[in-house]
C-alpha positions as semicolon CSV with decimal commas, in nm:
position;residue;x (nm);y (nm);z (nm)
1;M;3,462;0,390;0,782
2;A;3,485;0,746;0,741
3;Y;3,817;0,874;0,577
4;K;4,065;1,116;0,750
5;Q;4,029;1,432;0,621
6;T;4,365;1,502;0,479
7;P;4,480;1,772;0,260
8;R;4,482;1,547;-0,045
9;V;4,147;1,397;0,053
10;L;3,998;1,743;0,101
11;A;4,175;1,850;-0,220
12;K;3,966;1,585;-0,397
13;L;3,669;1,677;-0,258
14;R;3,701;1,994;-0,358
15;A;3,777;1,938;-0,726
16;R;3,456;1,679;-0,707
17;D;3,250;1,914;-0,604
18;E;3,383;2,209;-0,868
19;A;3,313;1,941;-1,141
20;I;2,979;1,870;-1,038
21;L;2,881;2,207;-0,995
22;D;3,012;2,326;-1,347
23;A;2,840;1,986;-1,472
24;A;2,508;2,149;-1,295
25;K;2,589;2,478;-1,453
26;M;2,620;2,355;-1,840
27;C;2,300;2,115;-1,810
28;I;2,086;2,401;-1,693
29;A;2,214;2,662;-1,932
30;E;2,164;2,429;-2,237
31;K;1,817;2,285;-2,117
32;G;1,666;2,480;-1,858
33;F;1,596;2,475;-1,498
34;A;1,284;2,245;-1,524
35;A;1,413;1,998;-1,800
36;T;1,723;1,926;-1,651
37;R;1,731;1,605;-1,429
38;V;1,980;1,482;-1,171
39;R;2,093;1,192;-1,384
40;D;2,164;1,459;-1,648
41;I;2,408;1,644;-1,410
42;V;2,555;1,308;-1,303
43;K;2,630;1,193;-1,639
44;R;2,789;1,493;-1,737
45;A;3,020;1,503;-1,423
46;K;3,086;1,144;-1,451
47;C;3,014;1,077;-1,072
48;S;2,794;0,894;-0,884
49;T;2,429;0,998;-0,760
50;G;2,521;0,964;-0,436
51;A;2,795;1,218;-0,500
52;F;2,591;1,436;-0,621
53;Y;2,371;1,444;-0,325
54;D;2,658;1,468;-0,086
55;S;2,809;1,771;-0,268
56;L;2,490;1,987;-0,405
57;G;2,196;1,791;-0,282
58;S;1,946;1,936;-0,540
59;K;1,955;2,159;-0,861
60;E;1,809;2,457;-0,656
61;A;2,135;2,430;-0,460
62;A;2,363;2,420;-0,774
63;V;2,186;2,768;-0,898
64;E;2,197;2,925;-0,564
65;A;2,584;2,822;-0,561
66;L;2,637;2,970;-0,868
67;G;2,480;3,302;-0,755
68;A;2,709;3,297;-0,450
69;Q;3,012;3,272;-0,655
70;L;2,926;3,583;-0,857
71;I;2,839;3,790;-0,539
72;A;3,155;3,696;-0,387
73;E;3,359;3,778;-0,703
74;M;3,183;4,119;-0,734
75;T;3,253;4,190;-0,342
76;K;3,616;4,127;-0,390
77;E;3,631;4,304;-0,719
78;L;3,450;4,611;-0,608
79;D;3,657;4,614;-0,264
80;K;3,944;4,691;-0,489
81;L;3,736;5,005;-0,596
82;W;3,715;5,135;-0,257
83;G;4,077;5,080;-0,178
84;E;4,142;5,332;-0,419
85;E;4,226;5,704;-0,279
86;L;4,106;5,858;-0,586
87;A;3,735;5,730;-0,695
88;V;3,725;5,933;-1,040
89;S;3,360;5,813;-1,143
90;A;3,333;5,545;-0,913
91;F;3,009;5,457;-1,010
92;D;3,076;5,390;-1,358
93;L;3,409;5,200;-1,242
94;G;3,149;4,980;-1,035
95;I;2,953;4,926;-1,331
96;Q;3,218;4,802;-1,541
97;L;3,382;4,605;-1,272
98;V;3,010;4,420;-1,225
99;F;2,995;4,347;-1,613
100;E;3,324;4,214;-1,625
101;V;3,246;3,957;-1,330
102;F;2,941;3,853;-1,509
103;T;3,091;3,801;-1,847
104;R;3,356;3,585;-1,742
105;D;3,160;3,299;-1,768
106;R;2,850;3,301;-2,029
107;E;2,678;2,991;-1,890
108;R;2,674;3,086;-1,552
109;T;2,527;3,440;-1,622
110;V;2,231;3,245;-1,819
111;V;2,171;2,983;-1,508
112;V;2,162;3,291;-1,250
113;M;1,962;3,551;-1,493
114;S;1,701;3,321;-1,678
115;E;1,392;3,153;-1,559
116;R;1,365;3,009;-1,919
117;G;1,197;2,687;-1,825
118;G;1,217;2,700;-1,510
119;G;0,866;2,653;-1,412
120;P;0,726;2,777;-1,062
121;E;1,014;2,654;-0,883
122;G;1,262;2,814;-1,109
123;Q;1,079;3,106;-1,127
124;E;1,081;3,138;-0,724
125;L;1,450;3,101;-0,732
126;Y;1,511;3,326;-0,982
127;Q;1,336;3,589;-0,786
128;R;1,525;3,468;-0,487
129;L;1,862;3,541;-0,652
130;S;1,717;3,849;-0,795
131;S;1,639;3,980;-0,449
132;A;2,019;3,885;-0,331
133;M;2,140;4,093;-0,616
134;V;1,923;4,392;-0,500
135;D;2,039;4,308;-0,125
136;F;2,397;4,325;-0,258
137;T;2,379;4,648;-0,437
138;V;2,215;4,811;-0,170
139;T;2,518;4,714;0,071
140;Q;2,741;4,844;-0,181
141;I;2,551;5,181;-0,244
142;E;2,545;5,212;0,143
143;R;2,907;5,178;0,142
144;G;2,970;5,431;-0,110
145;V;2,736;5,678;0,114
146;R;2,957;5,622;0,377
147;E;3,277;5,660;0,151
148;G;3,174;6,001;0,038
149;V;3,121;5,882;-0,309
150;F;2,713;5,835;-0,340
151;S;2,413;6,034;-0,215
152;T;2,088;5,879;-0,218
153;E;1,756;5,893;0,001
154;D;1,640;5,534;-0,135
155;T;1,888;5,320;-0,168
156;R;1,675;5,010;-0,238
157;L;1,503;5,179;-0,512
158;T;1,826;5,301;-0,643
159;A;1,958;4,953;-0,590
160;S;1,645;4,789;-0,796
161;C;1,746;5,037;-1,066
162;V;2,082;4,943;-1,109
163;V;2,006;4,538;-1,099
164;G;1,744;4,606;-1,367
165;A;1,963;4,790;-1,601
166;I;2,252;4,555;-1,553
167;T;2,017;4,254;-1,596
168;F;1,880;4,402;-1,927
169;F;2,219;4,423;-2,102
170;L;2,366;4,095;-1,962
171;T;2,074;3,914;-2,086
172;R;2,120;4,061;-2,411
173;W;2,461;3,931;-2,418
174;A;2,423;3,593;-2,222
175;I;2,072;3,440;-2,358
176;L;1,982;3,660;-2,683
177;G;2,378;3,664;-2,796
178;E;2,349;4,011;-2,937
179;S;2,708;4,104;-2,787
180;D;3,023;3,977;-2,751
181;R;3,199;4,022;-2,401
182;D;3,414;4,328;-2,526
183;D;3,090;4,517;-2,643
184;I;2,924;4,438;-2,334
185;I;3,197;4,566;-2,111
186;A;3,204;4,869;-2,333
187;Q;2,834;4,917;-2,255
188;A;2,955;5,002;-1,887
189;P;2,983;5,387;-1,914
190;R;2,641;5,446;-2,107
191;V;2,475;5,211;-1,863
192;A;2,617;5,444;-1,591
193;R;2,532;5,790;-1,766
194;Q;2,172;5,658;-1,822
195;L;2,143;5,542;-1,445
196;W;2,268;5,887;-1,350
197;Q;2,017;6,063;-1,571
198;M;1,776;5,849;-1,428
199;F;1,826;5,940;-1,059
200;G;1,852;6,301;-1,164
201;V;2,210;6,322;-1,028
202;E;2,449;6,582;-1,142
203;R;2,758;6,389;-1,300
204;E;3,091;6,495;-1,131
205;D;3,405;6,284;-1,043
206;R;3,398;6,254;-0,692
207;V;3,734;6,199;-0,458
208;T;3,672;5,951;-0,183
209;P;3,809;6,043;0,172
210;S;4,184;5,936;0,251
211;H;4,211;5,640;0,443
């Protein structure tokens, strides 16, 4: 007999799913992708094996869900950026917003940015997430071009450079523990300057068209 999907039942299911995803995140961040077993996640989440498979279904799905979380949060933050009438150094601010989103949760960043202990399956998953990040960045750069903020002929190459630079700095923070959150966010202007220099672009403050 199926339970009626009342608001209360749905709220409980959402809470269960969040707890299972959080447990998966912590286990994979601590043990690595390959070493994490479903039983580890189930034990940490204090749920049944059936609940895990009903909620996530696999470790891969957990990592992809965490990647989707990050992209959704970045999209929301960058929507605020495009809503500003004056986009002074919009690229710089965009890099800072991305750093702020990634540094909200160290373990989540470790999971989506590290193929440590992943084995072939983990490496393939890591590559898919990296590709998704490049696709996301392409979309944002193309939007910036339409807004009159950016100008670039090869947006995918540009996006790959951006993702590579961001990954380098966030890896130092999340995986190597070389910086604290405030330090890594403070690096955003320097990263942006280096990227502009890489692209050979004259730095100037740009004003987006009024909407």
